[in-house]
N, C-alpha and C positions, 0 to 999 in steps of 0.2 A: 504494500500500500504506500502511495506517495506521501511523504511527510508534508505537513502544512507549511513548514519553513521553505521547502523547495517550491511549492506552488506560489507562496507569497513572493519569493525572490523572482520567479519567472514573470509574474504580473508586474512587479516593480520595474523590471528590465524593460518590458514593452512600454510601460507608461513613461519611463525616464528617457528611453532611447539609447541607453548604454548601461553597462554594469557599474560604472563608477557612480552615476546618479542614483541607481537602485541601492547601492551600498550606503550612500549618504542618507537616503530617505529611510531605509530600514534600520540604520544605526548598526550595521554589520561591517565586517571587513570585506574588502574586494575579493579576497580569496574565498571567504565563506559563501558569498553570492555566486561566484564562479563554480564552486563545488556543488551548490544546490542546483544550478542549471544543468550541470553535467549529469548529476544523479537523476534528475527528472527526465532528461533526454534518454538516458540509459533505460529508465523504467518503461517509457512509452515506445522506445525503439525507433524513433525518428528524430531528425534535427528540428528543433523548435525555433531557434534563433540563429540567424546567420551573422557572424561577427565580422566587423571590419576594424580598422584602427581607430575609428571615431564613433561608429554607430553600431548598434545591435538591432537588426531588422528582423521581425518575426517572419518565419516562412509561412506558406499557406496553411500547413498543419498547425503551426504555432498560433497563427491568428485565430483559427477555429477554436483551439483550446482556450485561448485568452478570453474570447467572448463567452465561453461556457463557465470558465472558472472564476472570473472577476466578480460577477454578481453574487456567486456563492460565498466568496471570501468576504465581501461586504456584509452579507447577511450574517455570517458567523461572527464577524467583528462586532456588529451592532448588537447581536444577541448577547455576547459577552459583556458589553458595556451595559446593556439593560440589566443583566443579572447583577453586575457589580453596583450599579447605581441604586438598586432597590434598598440598599442599606446606607446610602449616602444622601444627606440632605443638601440640595443645591444651595450654593452660596456665592457671593462675590458680585461683581458688576457685569451686567449683560447689556451690551451695546447693540441696538437694533436701528436699522434705517428703513424708511418706507416713504412712498409718495405721499404728498400732503393730504389730499382728501381721503385716501385709503387709510392712512395712519390715524387720522382723526376719527373715522367711522369704526374701524375694526382693530387696529393694532394697539392704540392707546387703551381701549377698554380691556383687551386681552392682557396688556401689561399690568393694569391695575389688579385684575383678578389673580394674575400670577404672583404678584408681590404679596397679596393677601394670603395666598396659599403657601408661599415660601418666604417667610419674613427675613431670611438671611440673604435674600437676593435684592440688589438694587438695579433698576433699569434706567438706562439713558436712551431716549428715543430721539433719533436724528431724523428730522423731517425734511425731505428734499425730493423734487421731481427729477433731479439729475442723478444718474447712477454713480455710485461711489466705488472706488477701488477698495474692496473689503480688507485686504491685507494692509495697504498703506494707511487706511483710515482706522485700523484697529477694530473693525466691526466683527461681531459674532454672527449676526444674521442681517441679510438685506432682503426685503420683499420687492420682487420685481414682477411687473405685470406685462409680460411680453414673451415671445419665443426667445430662448436663450441660445447664444452661440456656444459651440464646443469650447470647453476650457478645463482647467484643472480644478475649478470650483465644484463643490457638491451642491445639489439642489433637490428639494422635495416639492412635488406638485401639490398645491393646496386647493386648487379649484380652477374655475374659469369664469369670465364675465363676457356677456354680450355687449357689443358696442353698436349702438343704433343711430340712425339718422332720424331727426324729429323736428317738429315745428309746432307752433301754437295752434290750437283748434281754430280760432278766428282767422289766422293767416291762411291755413289750408282751405277754409271755406271760401275765402276771397280769391285765392290765387290758384287753387287746385292742387291735387296731390301728384307728385311725380310718379309715373308708372314704371319707368325704367331709369337706370343710372344716368343715361345721357340726357334725360329731362332736367337734370340739375343745372344744365347750362342756361335754363330759363328762370332759375330761381336765385336770388341773392343768398349767399351762405355766410355764416359766421365762421371766420377763418381762425384756426389755431396756429400760433407761432409768431415769429417776428420777421421783419424785413420784407414784407410783401403782402399783397391783398389776395393771394391765392394759395391753395395747397391741393394735395391729391388725397382722395378718400378711396379705400380699397373695397371692392365688391367681388362677387363671384357671378359670372355671366356664362351660361352654357357649360358649367363645370370648370371654368378656368378663372383664375384670379385676374382682376382687371383694375387698374388704377384710373380713377376719373378725376380730372382737374376741376375744382370748384373755385368760385370767386365771390367776393363780397366787399362791402365798404367798411365792415367792422372786423378788426383783428384783435384777438385776445390771447392771453397766454395761460388761461386756466378754464376749466370746465364751468365753474360757478358763474363766471362772467358770460360765457356762451349761453348758459341757460337763461340768464337775465335778459340777454338780447333777444333770444328766441321767444321768450314770453311776451316781449314788447312788440313782436311781429316784425323784427328786422330780417327775418329769413329763416333758413333751415340750419341746424347745427348737428353735431355728432358727438356722442358721449357714451360712457358706460351706462348700461341700463340701470344699475343699482343707484346711480346718482340722480336719476329722474323718475324712479319707480313711483313714488308717491304722487308726483304731478301727473303722470300718465294715468294712474288709478283714479285721480280726481277729475280727469277729463280736461285738464289745462293744457297738456301737451299730448301729441300723438306721434307714434313711430310710423315711419314710411319706408318703403323699399325693403321690407323685411325679407322678401323672397330672395333678394340679392346680397344679403349680409355676408360679410367675410366671416371666417371661423372665429368663435369666441377667443378672447385673449387668455392664455393660461396665467395662473398666479403661482409663483414659486417663492419658496424660502431658500435663499442661496447662502451657503456656508463656505468659509474659507477651507482650503485643502487641509485636511487633518485626518489622521487615521482614527482618532478617538475623540469626537466632539464632546465637550463638557456636558454633564448631566443637565445643567441649567439651560443649555442651548437646545438639547433634544427635547426636554420637557416643555419648553416654551413653544417650540414648533408644533409639538403635539397639541398643546392647548389652543394655539392659533388655528390649526387645521380643524379641530373640533368646533371651535367657535364659528368659523366661516361656514361650515356645513350647516349650522343652525341659523345664522343671522344674515347670510347673503340672500337677498330677495329672489323669489322664483324667477327663472329665466324666461318663462312663458308670459306672453301678453294676452 
């Protein structure tokens, strides 16, 4: 049976791109990592990593093994941490970053509940709509609402939010409802961002993603202002459904072009690269995930 150390060394080599990086990550000697790789290759009977002077590239067989083994090793490591943390009360400072509106509605209440449950933990909530470098900023968790690029960061999926195009009911009654995304060319739109009076909104038309350019006289840098402008009848806007849910339910705003909506935006808790995240980090992510499953409004209109 393959030793766990050998499998861990193999995965670390593929992740790091060379045996030196794997040794540094695992805290082992280069000789120990090299022996583990050799033992694993002897056990399976095939070459798993092709070595050069600078790189260690997985072979086809090695890549297949990597994709099977890495998730299992992560599960085992997390199970060990779960078992150990059952007897450890979380403590210390937990630094969390999240976008402004989402932080106010969901992360701040979760932080308050977490501190009540774990009195030895202090929470610092950094609110910003600009993504931060977790390692450079010293963050334990960053909430991000978008698709993530591949990186060394770890992430846990917390849910998803619909992003809808909407307008005020009187505006739609007076100017008509757009039937297709191209109809937006005939409507003023509240534009998000800076430096111009136009932006592109994503849709799915005929099963393919399509970006539609929209224009308007009013440019804002936050959803709350866009909602105010839309309620005043200045045109159509686009925002996460949870931020306008009550206004839609009250008949003040109406969603349009639902048939052509882009896929919901995923919500992730992103963690710095670490083999063993602290108990306070994992437990807070668990609490946040549970809270979002209860408190995010239904996605259906």
